[in-house]
C-alpha positions in Angstrom: 3.7 26.0 20.2 3.2 22.3 20.5 4.2 21.5 16.8 4.5 23.3 13.5 3.7 21.8 10.2 2.7 23.5 6.9 3.6 21.0 4.3 0.1 20.3 3.0 -2.6 22.4 1.4 -4.9 22.1 4.3 -2.5 23.6 6.8 -4.6 25.4 9.5 -5.6 28.9 8.4 -3.2 28.4 5.5 -0.4 29.2 7.9 0.4 26.0 9.7 -0.9 23.4 12.2 0.3 24.1 15.7 -1.8 21.9 18.0 -2.6 18.8 15.9 -2.3 18.2 12.2 -5.4 18.7 10.1 -4.4 15.3 8.6 -4.9 13.8 12.1 -1.2 13.4 13.2 -0.5 14.1 16.8 2.0 16.7 18.1 4.5 14.0 19.0 4.2 12.3 15.6 4.9 15.7 13.9 7.9 16.3 16.1 9.3 12.8 15.4 8.9 13.3 11.7 10.9 16.5 12.0 13.6 14.7 13.9 13.7 11.9 11.3 14.1 14.5 8.5 17.0 16.1 10.5 18.6 12.7 10.9 18.3 12.0 7.2 20.0 15.3 6.5 22.9 14.1 8.7 23.0 10.7 7.0 23.0 12.5 3.6 25.9 14.7 4.7 28.2 11.8 5.7 27.0 9.5 2.9 28.2 12.1 0.3 31.7 11.7 1.9 31.3 8.0 1.6 30.4 8.3 -2.1 33.6 10.3 -2.7 35.6 7.4 -1.2 33.7 4.8 -3.2 32.1 3.4 -0.1 28.4 3.3 -1.1 25.8 1.0 0.3 22.4 0.5 -1.3 20.7 0.0 2.1 21.4 3.7 2.8 19.6 4.8 -0.4 16.7 2.6 0.4 16.5 3.8 4.0 16.5 7.5 2.9 13.7 7.2 0.3 11.5 5.0 2.5 12.0 7.3 5.5 11.2 10.4 3.4 8.1 8.7 2.0 6.9 7.9 5.5 6.8 11.6 6.4 4.5 12.6 3.5 1.1 13.8 4.5 -1.4 11.0 5.3 1.2 8.1 5.2 2.2 7.1 8.7 0.7 8.2 12.0 2.4 5.6 14.2 4.8 7.3 16.7 6.6 4.0 17.4 7.4 3.7 13.7 9.2 7.0 13.8 11.1 6.2 17.0 12.4 3.0 15.4 13.2 4.8 12.1 15.3 7.5 14.0 17.1 4.8 16.0 17.9 2.9 12.8 19.0 6.2 11.1 21.4 6.9 13.9 22.8 3.4 13.6 23.3 3.8 9.8 24.9 7.2 10.2 27.4 5.9 12.8 28.2 3.0 10.6 29.1 5.3 7.7 31.2 7.6 9.9 33.1 4.6 11.3 33.6 3.0 7.9 35.3 6.0 6.4 36.9 7.3 9.5 35.3 10.8 9.6 36.3 13.2 12.3 33.0 14.0 14.2 34.5 17.4 15.2 34.3 18.5 11.5 30.6 17.4 11.0 27.4 19.4 11.5 25.1 18.6 14.5 22.7 16.6 12.3 25.6 14.1 11.7 26.7 13.9 15.3 23.8 14.3 17.7 23.0 11.3 19.9 20.1 10.6 22.2 17.8 7.9 23.6 14.2 7.7 22.5 13.2 9.5 25.7 15.2 12.5 24.5 13.9 12.5 20.9 11.0 14.9 21.5 13.2 17.4 23.3 15.7 17.3 20.4 13.0 17.6 17.8 11.8 20.9 19.3 15.2 22.3 18.6 15.6 21.2 15.0 12.1 21.6 13.6 11.0 23.9 10.7 11.0 27.1 12.7 14.6 26.6 13.8 15.5 28.4 10.6 14.7 32.0 11.5 15.0 33.7 8.1 11.5 33.5 6.6 12.6 33.3 2.9 15.5 30.9 3.6 13.1 28.7 5.6 10.6 28.9 2.8 13.1 27.8 0.1 14.5 25.1 2.3 11.1 23.7 2.9 10.2 24.0 -0.8 13.3 22.0 -1.6 12.7 19.4 1.1 9.1 18.8 0.0 10.1 18.5 -3.6 12.7 15.9 -2.5 10.0 14.1 -0.4 7.9 13.8 -3.6 10.9 12.5 -5.6 11.6 9.9 -2.9 8.0 8.7 -3.1 8.2 8.3 -6.9 11.6 6.7 -6.7 10.3 4.2 -4.1 7.6 2.9 -6.5 10.2 2.5 -9.2 12.6 0.8 -6.8 10.2 -1.9 -5.7 9.8 -2.8 -9.4 13.6 -3.1 -9.8 14.3 0.3 -11.3 16.7 2.8 -9.8 19.0 5.6 -10.8 22.0 6.4 -8.7 22.0 10.0 -9.8 18.6 10.5 -8.3 19.8 9.1 -4.9 22.9 11.4 -5.2 20.7 14.5 -5.7 18.4 13.6 -2.8 21.5 13.5 -0.5 22.9 16.7 -2.0 19.7 18.6 -1.5 19.1 17.4 2.1 22.7 18.1 3.1 22.6 21.6 1.6 19.6 22.5 3.8 21.9 22.1 6.8 24.0 25.1 5.8 23.5 28.3 7.8 25.5 30.3 5.3 23.5 29.4 2.2 22.0 32.2 0.1 18.5 32.4 -1.3 19.7 32.2 -4.9 21.6 29.0 -4.2 18.5 27.4 -2.7 16.4 28.6 -5.6 18.8 27.0 -8.0 18.6 23.8 -6.0 14.8 23.9 -6.2 15.0 24.2 -10.0 17.5 21.3 -10.0 15.0 19.4 -7.9 12.5 19.9 -10.8 15.0 18.4 -13.2 15.4 15.3 -11.0 11.6 15.1 -10.5 11.3 14.8 -14.3 13.9 12.1 -14.3 12.3 10.2 -11.5 8.8 10.4 -13.0 10.3 9.2 -16.3 12.0 6.3 -14.5 8.7 5.3 -12.8 6.9 5.5 -16.1 9.5 3.1 -17.6 9.2 0.8 -14.5 5.4 0.7 -14.7 5.0 0.3 -18.5 7.9 -2.2 -18.8 6.3 -4.3 -16.0 2.6 -4.0 -16.8 2.4 -2.7 -20.4 1.3 0.7 -21.7 -2.1 1.9 -20.4 -4.9 1.7 -22.9 -8.3 3.1 -23.2 -10.5 1.3 -20.7 -14.0 1.4 -19.3 -14.0 0.7 -15.6 -17.1 -0.6 -13.7 -18.0 1.5 -10.6 -20.8 -0.9 -9.4 -20.3 -4.0 -7.4 -20.7 -7.8 -7.7 -22.2 -10.3 -5.2 -18.9 -11.8 -4.0 -17.0 -10.7 -0.9 -14.3 -8.2 -1.8 -11.0 -6.7 -0.9 -10.5 -3.0 -1.5 -7.0 -1.8 -2.3 -6.1 1.9 -2.0 -3.0 4.0 -2.3 -0.7 3.8 -5.3 1.4 0.6 -5.3 1.0 -1.6 -8.4 3.2 -4.4 -7.2 1.0 -4.9 -4.1 -2.0 -5.1 -6.4 -0.3 -7.7 -8.7 0.6 -9.9 -5.7 -2.9 -9.6 -4.3 -4.6 -10.5 -7.6 -2.3 -13.6 -7.9 -3.1 -14.7 -4.4 -6.9 -14.2 -4.7 -7.3 -16.2 -7.9 -9.9 -18.9 -7.5 -10.8 -17.9 -3.9 -14.2 -16.4 -4.7 -13.0 -13.0 -3.5 -13.1 -10.0 -5.8 -10.6 -7.2 -5.8 -11.7 -3.5 -6.1 -9.5 -0.4 -6.4 -10.1 2.8 -4.5 -8.8 6.3 -5.0 -5.5 6.5 -6.9 -5.5 2.8 -7.6 -8.2 3.3 -10.2 -5.7 3.7 -13.1 -4.4 0.1 -12.5 -7.4 -1.0 -14.6 -5.8 0.7 -17.6 -2.7 -1.6 -17.6 -2.9 -4.7 -19.9 -1.3 -7.0 -17.3 -4.2 -6.6 -14.8 -6.9 -7.3 -17.4 -6.3 -11.1 -17.3 -7.8 -11.3 -13.8 -11.6 -11.9 -14.0 -12.0 -11.2 -10.3 -10.5 -7.7 -10.7 -14.0 -6.3 -10.3 -13.8 -2.5 -10.7 -13.4 0.7 -8.8 -15.2 1.5 -5.6 -15.7 5.1 -4.4 -13.9 8.3 -5.0 -10.9 10.3 -3.8 -9.0 9.5 -0.6 -10.8 12.0 1.7 -14.1 10.1 1.3 -12.7 6.9 2.6 -14.3 7.2 6.1 -17.7 6.7 4.5 -16.7 4.4 1.6 -14.5 2.0 3.7 -17.4 1.7 6.1 -19.9 0.6 3.3 -17.4 -1.6 1.5 -17.9 -4.3 4.2 -14.7 -6.2 3.4 -11.0 -5.7 4.3 -9.1 -2.7 3.0 -5.3 -2.6 2.2 -3.7 0.8 2.3 -0.5 0.6 0.2 0.8 4.1 0.3 -0.2 7.7 1.2 -3.8 8.9 1.5 -4.7 7.2 4.7 -7.2 9.0 6.9 -7.3 8.1 10.6 -9.8 5.2 10.6 -13.1 5.0 12.3 -13.6 2.3 14.9 -16.4 0.9 12.7 -13.9 -0.4 10.1 -10.5 -0.1 11.8 -10.4 -3.9 12.4 -10.8 -4.4 8.6 -7.9 -2.1 7.7 -4.5 -3.3 6.8 -1.4 -1.3 6.0 1.9 -2.2 4.3 5.1 -0.6 3.0 5.7 2.7 4.8 2.1 3.2 5.9 1.2 2.9 9.6 -1.4 3.6 12.2 -1.4 2.5 15.8 -3.6 -0.5 16.3 -3.9 -1.3 12.6 -2.7 -4.7 11.2 0.5 -4.5 9.1 1.5 -6.7 6.2 5.3 -7.0 6.0 7.5 -7.8 3.0 9.0 -11.2 3.3 12.7 -12.1 2.9 11.9 -13.1 -0.6 10.6 -9.6 -1.4 7.0 -10.7 -1.5 3.9 -10.3 0.7 1.6 -12.8 2.1 -2.0 -11.6 1.9 -3.6 -14.8 3.2 -4.9 -13.2 6.4 -6.6 -10.5 4.4 -8.2 -13.1 2.0 -9.4 -15.2 4.9 -10.9 -12.0 6.5 -12.6 -11.2 3.2 -14.3 -14.6 3.0 -16.1 -13.9 6.3 -17.5 -10.5 5.2 -20.6 -9.5 3.3 -20.2 -8.2 -0.3 -19.8 -4.5 -0.7 -22.8 -2.2 -0.5 -23.3 -0.6 -3.9 -22.9 3.2 -3.8 -23.1 4.0 -7.5 -23.5 2.3 -11.0 -22.0 2.8 -14.4 -18.6 3.1 -15.9 -15.8 5.7 -16.2 -13.3 5.8 -19.0 -9.5 6.3 -18.7 -6.2 5.1 -19.9 -5.0 8.2 -21.8 -1.3 8.0 -20.8 1.2 9.4 -23.3 1.5 6.2 -25.4 -2.2 6.0 -25.9 -2.7 9.7 -26.6 0.2 9.7 -29.1 -1.4 6.7 -30.8 -4.4 9.1 -31.3 -2.1 11.9 -32.4 -3.4 12.3 -35.9 -6.9 12.5 -34.7 -6.0 15.1 -32.0 -3.9 17.2 -34.3 -6.6 17.3 -36.9 -9.1 18.4 -34.3 -6.8 21.2 -33.2 -6.1 22.3 -36.8 -9.8 22.4 -37.7 -10.6 24.3 -34.5 -12.7 21.5 -33.1 -10.4 21.6 -30.1 -9.5 25.1 -29.1 -7.7 24.5 -25.8 -6.4 21.7 -23.6 -6.8 22.4 -19.9 -4.5 20.5 -17.5 -6.5 19.9 -14.4 -4.2 17.4 -12.7 -3.2 17.1 -9.1 -4.8 16.2 -5.8 -8.3 16.3 -4.3 -9.0 17.3 -0.8 -11.8 17.9 1.8 -12.3 21.6 1.6 -15.6 22.9 0.2 -13.6 25.3 -1.9 -12.6 22.3 -4.1 -16.1 22.3 -5.6 -14.6 25.1 -7.7 -12.9 22.4 -9.9 -16.2 20.6 -10.6 -17.9 23.9 -11.6 -14.8 24.9 -13.7 -15.0 21.6 -15.6 -18.7 21.9 -16.1 -18.4 25.5 -17.4 -15.6 24.9 -19.9 -16.5 25.5 -23.5 -17.4 22.4 -25.5 -14.3 22.8 -27.6 -11.9 22.3 -24.7 -10.3 19.0 -23.5 -9.3 18.3 -20.0 -5.9 16.5 -19.4 -5.8 15.0 -15.9 -3.8 12.8 -13.6 -4.0 12.3 -9.9 -7.1 12.1 -7.7 -8.2 15.6 -8.7 -10.0 13.9 -11.5 -12.7 12.6 -9.1 -14.1 16.2 -9.1 -15.2 15.7 -12.8 -14.4 12.3 -14.2 -18.0 11.1 -13.7 -19.6 14.1 -15.4 -21.1 13.6 -18.8 -19.0 16.1 -20.7 -19.2 14.2 -24.0 -16.5 14.0 -26.7 -15.0 15.9 -29.6 -14.9 13.9 -32.8 -14.7 10.7 -30.7 -12.1 12.1 -28.3 -13.4 12.2 -24.7 -13.3 15.6 -23.2 -11.6 14.2 -20.1 -8.4 12.4 -20.8 -7.2 10.6 -17.7 -3.5 9.7 -17.8 -3.6 7.9 -14.5 -2.2 8.4 -11.0 -0.3 11.5 -9.8 2.6 9.0 -10.4 1.7 9.3 -14.1 2.0 13.1 -14.3 5.0 12.5 -16.6 2.5 11.6 -19.3 1.1 15.1 -19.4 4.6 16.5 -19.9 5.3 14.1 -22.7 2.1 14.9 -24.4 2.8 18.7 -24.2 6.3 18.3 -25.5 5.1 16.1 -28.4 2.5 18.7 -29.4 5.2 21.4 -29.2 7.3 19.3 -31.6 4.4 18.5 -34.0 3.3 22.1 -34.3 6.9 23.3 -34.7 6.8 25.7 -31.8 9.9 27.1 -30.1 8.3 27.4 -26.6 6.1 25.1 -24.7 4.1 28.1 -23.6 2.9 28.8 -27.2 0.8 25.6 -27.1 -3.0 25.9 -26.7 -2.7 24.5 -23.1 -3.6 26.2 -19.9 -2.8 24.8 -16.4 -5.4 24.9 -13.5 -3.8 22.5 -11.0 -5.1 21.5 -7.6 -2.4 20.5 -5.1 -2.5 18.8 -1.7 0.7 17.1 -0.7 4.4 16.9 -1.4 4.3 14.7 -4.5 2.4 17.6 -6.1 5.3 19.9 -5.1 7.7 17.7 -7.0 5.4 17.8 -10.0 5.1 21.6 -9.8 8.9 21.9 -9.8 9.1 19.5 -12.7 6.8 21.7 -14.7 8.8 24.8 -13.8 12.0 23.1 -14.8 10.4 22.3 -18.2 9.7 26.0 -18.6 6.0 25.9 -18.2 4.6 29.4 -17.2 1.2 30.8 -16.2 0.3 27.9 -13.9 -2.8 28.5 -11.7 -2.4 26.7 -8.4 -5.2 26.2 -5.9 -7.3 26.1 -4.0 -4.7 28.1 -2.1 -1.1 28.9 -2.7 1.2 26.8 -0.4 1.5 28.2 3.2 5.3 27.4 3.1 5.8 30.0 0.4 6.9 33.2 2.1 5.7 36.5 0.4 9.3 37.0 -0.9 9.6 33.5 -2.4 6.0 33.7 -3.9 6.9 37.1 -5.4 10.0 35.5 -7.2 7.8 32.6 -8.5 5.3 35.1 -9.9 7.9 37.2 -11.5 9.8 34.3 -13.1 7.0 31.9 -13.9 3.8 34.0 -13.5 2.4 31.4 -11.1 -1.0 32.5 -9.8 -3.8 31.3 -7.6 -7.5 30.9 -8.5 -10.5 33.2 -7.9 -14.0 32.4 -9.1 -15.0 30.1 -12.0 -16.2 32.8 -14.4 -13.3 35.1 -13.8 -10.8 32.3 -14.2 -12.5 31.0 -17.4 -12.2 34.5 -18.9 -8.5 34.9 -18.0 -7.5 31.3 -18.9 -9.8 30.4 -21.8 -10.7 33.8 -23.2 
């Protein structure tokens, strides 16, 4: 087959993409991503030796998390980016080997292979996903790898704000290096996957600290979803530092700034409320961008994952930055001072018409753990009196499939004594519904981005403590989670590490879970899929 990729929920036939990624990546891009991952495994292997000798270098940590992030679904489609990343990886690997005098004869192929860029694709075909022949071992290695990719993405966001944890970097290297072993057993890999959950929790906690220390604790906020009459810049993705720099540089220019997709929760942070030109949120989840970017009229900045191959009608208005890339799309680099110059985007915006209004009104959010705990007395009283019977965690990702309409219908059909806890772009399936409130508590509590999923764990653990329960699964909380990409895999492993059971995962179970591995997850954690709304309401809510 020309390629093989099954890392996202939309993998072809829920088996794997073999001709072209459903996401839009080409065969060669997919192969180069496989080879970059293989190279990172080799770097991780030798860098573990370097750590043992006290010869650490922060540039290696940074390269590993950036490179892992670039291979997530819908981040980077540019073949040349991956060629350069592989070349840089080989150089970094050789530098480590030379510095600590390793004998290459004692190293695995991932730490010793060499080749020119003309040979990369041939090498990639030999080291891709299917090079592991045992189905269950392959499944567990990929589960671990995708969890590590998610951790790397979250660690990257913390890192750019000046927050890092050496233990997280060490685990990433350990996990990647262990996947090189041909003699590893399934139980060893399963243990590593659970350890991955532990470090996912620690990484999400670190990111939460980075965001709240830098921008304040999110607070209840009403966000405008209409438009103004000024030209605008639309910022999408997840990166809050990019937004901060953009808002600073657009002050007094007559250009408004709008968020899109997962940037919506930026409005909840106090630090961003001081900017009068921070106009509101435009549009919906990532997969609708081909229509919404077209109607926005102004330039768009894509800061992280969730890029869809752009239409020609707006491709010249699209800018990427960080690890995002697409051939022929303008790129905003980070300067030597660690900052970005958005002047060309601002000049571009001034020449554009204001955005076309696609909806009106407001949506409410800002229910991260600090805000919800501030309402704890009110929430606890509502539970004790029976006004709130159940919390339903409907976090995660949105996607293109028609089957995802299930989540809108599920939210609409929930009894009026239930409250939805959400984070991630899955919320766009129901955050504009008029579901009302319970004693002043909105029935949809949006904690923020998928990056803010930690809040949902903190809320659950606090409720467990308040009600004096021994087990988190005794809480009146059920989990009906939608997933799409690898950050969601990290969050799932985090929940499993925290002991959460009975999670419903949809719209389909991951294609990378072999029947044997899926069976173990069902037996240990009672993970299940979804069926139809009424049947699931009966089984989850009762």
